[in-house]
C-alpha positions as CSV (number, residue, x, y, z in Angstrom):
1,M,-72.3,25.7,118.0
2,D,-71.2,22.1,117.7
3,I,-73.8,19.6,116.3
4,L,-73.7,15.9,116.8
5,C,-76.0,13.7,114.8
6,C,-76.9,10.1,115.7
7,T,-76.0,7.3,113.3
8,S,-79.6,6.1,112.8
9,R,-82.7,8.1,111.9
10,P,-82.8,11.0,114.4
11,I,-85.8,11.1,116.8
12,G,-85.5,14.8,117.6
13,R,-83.3,17.9,118.0
14,V,-81.9,19.0,121.4
15,L,-80.0,22.2,122.2
16,V,-77.7,21.9,125.3
17,I,-76.8,25.1,127.1
18,H,-73.8,24.9,129.4
19,S,-73.4,26.3,132.9
20,W,-71.2,29.3,133.7
21,W,-68.0,27.3,133.4
22,G,-68.4,27.3,129.6
23,L,-68.6,24.5,127.1
24,T,-66.4,22.1,129.1
25,R,-65.7,18.4,128.4
26,S,-68.7,17.5,130.6
27,F,-71.1,19.1,128.1
28,H,-69.4,17.6,125.1
29,D,-69.7,14.2,126.8
30,Y,-73.4,14.9,127.7
31,A,-74.2,15.8,124.1
32,A,-72.5,12.6,122.9
33,Q,-74.6,10.6,125.3
34,L,-77.8,12.2,123.9
35,A,-76.7,11.6,120.3
36,A,-76.1,7.9,121.2
37,E,-79.7,7.8,122.3
38,G,-80.9,8.9,118.8
39,F,-81.0,12.7,119.0
40,T,-79.4,15.4,116.9
41,V,-77.7,17.6,119.5
42,G,-76.4,21.1,119.3
43,S,-74.1,22.5,122.0
44,S,-74.2,26.2,122.5
45,D,-70.9,28.0,123.3
46,L,-71.7,31.3,124.9
47,F,-68.1,32.1,125.8
48,G,-66.4,31.6,122.5
49,G,-64.5,28.5,123.4
50,Q,-63.3,29.9,126.8
51,T,-63.8,27.9,129.9
52,A,-63.3,28.5,133.7
53,S,-62.2,26.2,136.4
54,D,-63.1,28.3,139.4
55,I,-65.8,30.8,140.5
56,E,-63.8,33.9,139.8
57,G,-62.9,32.7,136.4
58,A,-66.6,31.9,135.7
59,R,-67.6,35.4,136.8
60,R,-65.0,36.9,134.6
61,L,-66.4,35.1,131.6
62,R,-69.9,36.3,132.5
63,R,-68.6,39.9,132.5
64,L,-66.8,39.8,129.2
65,P,-68.2,42.3,126.7
66,R,-70.2,40.7,124.0
67,R,-70.7,41.7,120.4
68,I,-73.9,39.7,120.2
69,P,-76.2,39.3,123.3
70,M,-76.5,35.8,124.7
71,Y,-80.2,35.6,124.0
72,K,-79.6,36.4,120.3
73,S,-76.8,33.8,120.1
74,L,-79.1,31.2,121.6
75,I,-82.0,32.0,119.3
76,A,-79.5,31.7,116.4
77,D,-78.4,28.3,117.6
78,I,-82.0,27.2,117.7
79,E,-82.6,28.3,114.1
80,T,-79.4,26.6,113.0
81,L,-80.4,23.3,114.7
82,L,-83.9,23.5,113.2
83,A,-82.4,24.0,109.7
84,F,-80.0,21.1,110.2
85,E,-82.6,18.4,109.6
86,A,-85.1,20.3,107.4
87,P,-87.8,19.4,106.5
88,A,-88.2,17.4,109.8
89,P,-90.8,18.8,112.2
90,R,-90.0,22.3,113.3
91,E,-89.5,21.8,117.0
92,V,-86.6,21.5,119.4
93,A,-85.9,20.5,123.0
94,I,-83.7,22.5,125.3
95,V,-81.5,21.1,128.1
96,G,-79.9,23.8,130.4
97,F,-77.5,23.5,133.3
98,S,-77.5,26.1,136.0
99,M,-77.0,29.4,134.1
100,G,-78.0,27.5,131.0
101,G,-81.1,26.4,132.8
102,H,-82.1,30.0,133.4
103,W,-81.7,30.7,129.7
104,A,-83.7,27.5,128.8
105,V,-86.6,28.8,130.8
106,W,-86.4,32.2,129.2
107,L,-86.3,30.7,125.7
108,S,-89.3,28.4,126.5
109,Q,-91.3,31.5,127.4
110,Q,-90.8,33.3,124.2
111,P,-93.7,33.4,121.7
112,G,-92.9,31.9,118.3
113,L,-90.0,29.6,119.4
114,P,-91.0,26.0,118.7
115,I,-89.7,24.5,121.9
116,R,-91.3,21.1,122.6
117,S,-89.7,20.3,125.9
118,T,-87.4,21.9,128.5
119,V,-85.1,20.1,130.9
120,L,-83.4,22.0,133.8
121,Y,-80.5,20.8,135.8
122,Y,-80.2,22.7,139.1
123,A,-81.9,25.8,137.9
124,A,-85.2,27.7,138.6
125,R,-86.6,30.8,137.0
126,G,-90.0,32.3,137.3
127,G,-91.9,34.5,134.9
128,N,-94.8,34.2,132.6
129,F,-95.3,30.8,130.9
130,A,-98.5,31.7,129.2
131,A,-96.9,31.7,125.7
132,S,-95.0,28.4,126.4
133,T,-95.7,25.3,124.3
134,S,-93.2,23.2,126.2
135,S,-93.3,20.5,128.8
136,Y,-90.8,20.7,131.7
137,L,-88.6,18.4,133.6
138,A,-86.3,19.6,136.4
139,H,-83.5,17.9,138.3
140,F,-82.6,19.4,141.7
141,A,-79.8,18.8,144.2
142,Q,-80.6,18.2,147.8
143,N,-77.9,20.6,149.1
144,D,-77.8,23.6,146.8
145,P,-77.0,27.2,147.9
146,W,-77.4,28.3,144.3
147,V,-81.1,27.5,143.9
148,S,-83.3,28.9,146.6
149,A,-86.5,27.1,147.7
150,S,-88.4,30.3,147.0
151,A,-87.2,30.5,143.4
152,R,-88.2,26.9,142.8
153,R,-91.6,27.5,144.4
154,G,-92.1,30.6,142.3
155,M,-91.3,28.8,139.1
156,E,-93.5,25.8,139.9
157,R,-96.5,28.0,140.8
158,A,-96.1,29.9,137.5
159,L,-96.0,26.6,135.6
160,T,-99.1,25.4,137.3
161,R,-100.9,28.7,136.6
162,A,-100.0,28.3,132.9
163,G,-101.2,24.7,132.8
164,R,-97.8,23.4,131.7
165,S,-96.8,19.7,132.1
166,Y,-94.1,19.6,134.8
167,A,-92.1,17.0,136.7
168,A,-89.3,17.4,139.1
169,H,-86.8,15.0,140.7
170,D,-84.6,15.6,143.8
171,Y,-81.3,13.7,144.2
172,P,-80.5,12.9,147.9
173,G,-77.0,13.8,149.1
174,T,-76.1,15.8,146.0
175,G,-75.0,19.4,145.5
176,H,-75.0,21.8,142.7
177,W,-73.1,20.6,139.6
178,L,-74.1,17.0,140.4
179,A,-74.1,16.1,136.7
180,E,-70.8,17.7,135.6
181,A,-67.8,15.4,135.8
182,D,-65.5,18.5,135.6
183,R,-66.7,19.5,139.1
184,S,-65.2,16.6,141.0
185,Q,-66.3,17.8,144.4
186,D,-70.0,17.8,143.5
187,Y,-70.2,15.3,140.7
188,D,-72.3,12.3,141.5
189,A,-72.0,9.6,138.8
190,E,-75.0,7.6,140.0
191,A,-77.3,10.6,140.2
192,A,-76.0,11.9,136.9
193,A,-76.8,8.6,135.2
194,L,-80.3,8.5,136.6
195,A,-80.9,12.1,135.6
196,L,-79.8,11.4,132.1
197,Q,-82.1,8.3,131.9
198,R,-85.0,10.4,133.1
199,T,-84.1,13.2,130.6
200,V,-84.0,10.8,127.7
201,S,-87.4,9.4,128.6
202,H,-88.8,12.8,128.9
203,L,-87.4,13.9,125.6
204,R,-88.8,10.8,123.9
205,G,-92.3,11.4,125.4
């Protein structure tokens, strides 16, 4: 895991979890932007430095045998990030993109993990949020075959039942990967900048 620390007194820790393309330049740049806003930022690397540029390559990375399961790698990353600024408050925020958003939701549901806030980029996952201590912010594309309306409704209903704080934003005219500059066909610089602004505001709240 890479860790970027802001130059001034940090205002919180954030773990960024990449989409299924791997830890590409887009996520390094995103982490740098959060660090510039005053956060200490860890970037998970679930594919050991490998990245993909097309769907088949991404699927191949997902299928690779792993010595350590993804969930254990992510929990270890959280613990590393928490130890980085000890004895600062023992809490962390999670920002996940697509596949990483699914993992962000799962992590936020686990008892004992001190997750203060969870931000999702074009991702939805249901389940039981009863053990969550997190607030939630979600960014959705208007045209997105990868996130079904039913999956989003299911997640939002589960969050409501659990009484969790939740806000969502939809970005007109955008598609999946809207915030990843590596994906030139779907990247939307204006929407990405607005989503980042809203994310920073949420993380500071």
